[in-house]
KENU-704805 format. One record per residue: y, x, z of N, C-alpha, C in turn. Coordinates in steps of 0.2 Angstrom, whole numbers, plus 5000, padded with zeros to 4 digits. Last residue first. Layout:
YXZYXZYXZ...
//
This chain:
496149584970496249514968495349484970496749694985496349674981496349594978498449754985497849704987497649684980498649954989498549894982498349824986500149984998499549974998499249924994501050124997501050074995500350024995501350255011501150235003500850145003501950285023502250235017502150225010500950375030501250325032501450285028500450475022500250425018500250365023501650625026501050615026500750525019502850665019502250705021501750665020504450605017503750585019503250625018505950665021505550665018504750635022507450595027506850585030506250595024509150655030508650645025508050655029510650585036509750595039509450585031512450605042511850595036511250595038513950515049513150545050512650535044515750545051515150505047514450545050516550565061516450565053516250515052516150615073516450665071516550615064515250485078515950505082516450565077514050485073514450475070515150475070513850645086513350585078514050565072513950745092514250685093514050615089512350805094512850815095513350745097511150745088511150805097511850805098511750595084511450645081511550685089512050415081511850465087511550525084511450325075512250325073512250385079510150285071510650305062511250335067508950335077509450305079509950315074507250255068507850325070508650295073506850165063506750155072507250215073506450085049506750115053507150115060504850055044505150035050505850085050504149965031504449995033504849985039502549925021503049885028503249965032502149885007502449945009502849895016501049834994501249804999501549875002500649754976500749824981500949824986499849674962500349684967500249734971499749674945499449704952499849704959499949684931500149594937499649624943500249804926499549784924499649694930501549844929501449804924500649794920501649784947501649834942501549784935502649714958502049714956502049764947503049754978503149764969502549744966503949724993503549714988503449714979504149805007504449815000503749784995504749715022504249745020504649775010505649795037505549755033504849775024506549845050506249835048506049785041507849945059507749905055507149905053508649955076507949965073507849915064510150005082509649965079509049995076511650045091510950065090510750005087512649965098512649965091512049995089512850035112512749975110512649955102512550175108511950145112511950055112513950205108513450215099512750195102515150115108514750165116513950165110517150125107516250105107516150155108518250165109517750145114517250145114519050175098519150125102518650125107518850335098519450315095519750245101517650325092517650335097518250325100517550245078517450225086517550235090518450305072519050265076518350225081517550415068518050435071518350375076517050355055516650335061517250365067518650315047518050335048517550325055519950305046519750235045518650245042521250365061520750385052520050335052522350375067522050325066521850365061522950515080522850475075522250425070522850445097522850495091522850475086522950335107522350335104522250385101524350335107524050355114523550385112525050245098524850335098524750375104523350135096524250175097524350245097522749975093522650075093523550095093521749875097522649905096522649965098521049735087521049795091521649835089520349625081521149615083521449685089518849665083519449625079520149625086517249755084518149745089518649715083516249715074516149755082516849725086516549685061516749655065516749675074514649705056515349685056515849655061513849815051513749805059514549785059512549795037513349825043513549775046511549895026511849885034512649855038511149895010511849925016511549875022509849985001509949945007510849955010509450034986509750044990510249974998508150124978508250064984508750054989508350264967508150224975508250154974507950254949508250264955508250254962506650274944506950344942507650324947505750194940505750204946506050264947505550114929505050174929505150234935506050014930505450004931505050074932507450014942507350014936506250034935508349874950507649924949507549944942509749794957509549814950508849904952510949734963510049724965509949764957512349764956511849774962511449814963512649744939512349694947512049764949513049794928513449804933513149744941512149844913512049824919512549844927512149914900512449864902512349824908511350044906511850024903512349974902510149954907510250004910511249974911509749874893509849854901510149894907509450024889510049964887510249924892508250074893509050124894509650054893507349954900507449984895508250014895506849874911506449894909506749944902507449804929507649844920507049884916507049714938506949754938507249774930508249644950508149614945507949704940507549594967507949654962507649634954507849504981507449484975507949574971507849494998507949504991507649534985507449335006507149415005507849445000507549175004506849205001507149285002508849195012508049165016507549185012509849305007509649235007508849245009510749425018510049425013510149355011512349415022511849435023511449405017513849525011513749445014512749455016514849665015514249615011514349565014516049745010515649705014515549645014515849905010515749885008515849825012516250095012516250015016516149965009515350205005515850195005515650105008513650255003514350295007515150255008513650154987513350204993513650244997514150124975514750104984514050164989513350144969513850184966514550164972512450064968512250124974512750164971512549924980512549954972512550024974511449854991511849864989511849924981510649724999510549764993511349784992510849705016510849655010510749715004511149625032510749675027510749655019512249625046512149585040511749645036512549575064512249605060512049605052513849545074513649495067513349545062513749495089513649535085513549515078513449435102514449475100514249505096512049445102512549365101513249365099511149575095511449515101511949455099509949605090510349555087510849515091509049775092509049695094509649665088508349725075508249725082508749785085508049645061508549695064508549685071506849635049507249595056507649665057506249545035506849565036506749575045505249485026505049505032505649555034505649565010505749505013505249525021505749624991506149655002505949565001505249644977505649594983505349634986505049664960505049674967505749644971504249694945504449624948504349684956503649794937503849734934504149674939503549964936503549914942503749854935502050084933502950064934502549994934500950114933501450164937502050144938500150054925499850044930500550074936500650084911500650014913500550024923501550244914501150214911501050134912501950414913502150344916501650314911501150564919501450514913501650434916500750594932501550604931501850574923499550504942499750534937500550544935499350484956498850464948499050494945500850484960500350504964499750504959501950464955501650504951501250544956503050374960502450364957502150384952504050374972503650414968502950374966505450284979504850264976504550344974506750274991506750334985505650314984508050244999507450214998507050264992509450215006509050245000508350275000510750145016509850165017509750185008512050165027511950125019510950175020512850065038512450135037512050085032514350055048513950025042513450085039515649955058515149995056514549995051517049895061516349875055516249955057518649805067518149855067517349855064520249765062519549755065519049815063521849835072521449815067520749785069523449855076522949805078522449815071524149985083524349935077523749895075525949975094525250005091525149955085527149965096526950025098526250035097527449825090528149895089527749955092526249805079526849775084527549845082525249755064525549805070526149765073523749705055524549715060524849755060522549725051522549665051523349655053521749835042522449845046522249765047519749855045520349855042520949845046519050045047519449965051519949955046517250085049517750055042518450015049516050215048516450155053517050155047514250265044515050285044515450225048512950335039513050305044513950315044511650355028512150365028512350325033510150415025510350375026510950385028508750415015509450475015509750395018507150445011507450405014507750435016505650455000506250485003506550455005504450424997504450494998505150505003503350294997503950305000504150375002502150274983502250284989502950284990500950194971501450224973501550234981499450244970499850234964500950254968498750354980498950284981499250274972496950354980497750394980498050344977496450244988496050334989496650364987496350114986497050164989496650204991495150064980495850064977496350114978493950094991494250134984494950154979494550024998494650095001494750144992494349894991495049924994495049974996492949914990493549904983494049914986492549905003492249974997492849964992492749785006493149825011493149895006491949694995492649694997493249764998490849745000491049744995491749754994490949685014490949765013491149795006491149535013491649595017491449685015489949525006490549505004490949525005488949525016488849565010489649595004489549445026489549525027489449565018489449325017489849345019489649425023487849315017488149335010489249375010487449325030487349385024487649375019488049215032488449255035487949315033487249135024487949115023488349185026485849145025486049175020486949175020485849095040485949165041485949185033486248955035486649005041486549075041484948945028485648905025486248955031484248925038484148975033484949005031484448815048484348885047484548955045484248725036484948735040485148815043483048725036483448735029484048775032482448695047482348775043482648795040482848575049483148625052482948705051482048515039483048505039483248575045480848545044480948575038481748565037480948475056480748525058481048595049481048335049481348355054481548445053479748305045480448335039481048365043478748345053478848365048479548405044479248205060479548275064479548335059478648105050479348115053479648195056477548135048477648155043478748165045477248125064477348195063477548205054477347955062477848005067477748085065476447915052477247935051477647985056475147975057475448005053476147995050475147835069475247935072475447975063475247755063475847775066475947825066474047755055474547765052475047775055473047755068473247795062473847815058473447615074473647685076473647735072472847545061473447555065474047615068471647585066471747595057472847605058471247535075471147615075471547625068471547415070472147435078472047505077470347355065470947365063471647385066469347385075469447395069469947435065469547385092469447335086469747385080468247455103468847435101469047425091
//
């Protein structure tokens, strides 16, 4: 065999072996990187999960009480010889009380609030023939009929007050105190269920409360609703908390006649941890 040819074959084989070695090294590096990434992600997830659980063992904020008041109202729009014409609306006021004493009864930067807003607002069902509205409500109007406008697209943003002077000077309804000493007040309005409804002598005495629904023949099951939303708060340590709230109790019907008697009030005390505010880890 030609000596030059033997040398050429050896060099060629070495090149092939070198290429194979490089490929094997690259595959090994890629495999190791994949294993490392999976292990890193697993460890990171475990660390974050442990941190999340530890941070939420004792809640800083929780929703401890909800008071619901439901009634109805009629706007007088005219009359004829034998009847009165009215527009009938049903309303429900919701007061939500936040407890910030889970960790300590002393006020500090952790259990006081700097920002708050409500979003992810849903009312179900939402019939096409009903105008269902929800928004903040001034606490002094709780239990009274108020003609509300619907919340803006970005939700309901509250003005958090930090001192007594601001509280005394504030007349705006969407306020909340940094020390959680006042409730979040929301108003739900079933606007103009009936318009130009004729209420005559045959219907009995006209009273502008929940009894007018019975007088006008409004079925309570037709105006029932479930309301859900998310409360977001930021404390004075710049930490974020969220609480998802669902009010699915039928707030117009009770064991007897419910709102037909004039009004209906219900108080819910949360003894468990269903409505603890979850601290979001950063």
